[in-house]
C-alpha positions, 0 to 999 in steps of 0.5 A: 694791652702795652703797659705805660708805666708810671705815666698812665692814669686811669679814671671815671668820666661821666658823660649823661648817663654813660660812663667811659672809661678813660686812660690818658697818657701823655697828651693822648686820651683813649676811650673803652666803650662797649656796644651797650655804652655806644647804643645808650649814648643815642639818647644824647643830642650830639656824638662826641666829637672825640669819635671818629667820623665813621663812628659818628656817622653811625651814631646819626644812623643809629638815631635813624638821622640818615642823611645827617650819617651820609653826609659825613662820609659822602666825601671821604675816600678811605677804605673805612669810610667806604665801609660805612658808606656802603651799609649807608646805601644798603640801608636805603635799599640802594643796593647797586651803590651799595656794592660799589662801596663795599667794593670800594672799602675792600669788603665783602657784601654783608649777608646778615641783617642790617642791624647786625651789619650796624652793630658790627660796624659799630664794634669795629669803630669803638674806641679801644685802650691802647 
């Protein structure tokens, strides 16, 4: 991890029952969280607005709110959103559409379980300290 010298400060911020470990550097806030932290956040009413749109979509999917998840990434054309979009179509068992979005994301079709893919994507998009 890059050293920020004395300009970096570490602190804990409690949000609900989940602890988020934060590193603040100048005006930027970088959150570090684990898969278990993310799963615990599913008890909350809303995802963190500081998360990427892809992570927010996965959060809604984790709460069985597929339409809300899909609406977040449906009109986006970046590779990361296409990857989540592919997974979401796999959830609804629309494999033709899922394959189309895997291709747009430049990702191979996931061959494991939906739960394994969800966890893989969550870990991929989790905030990480810089």
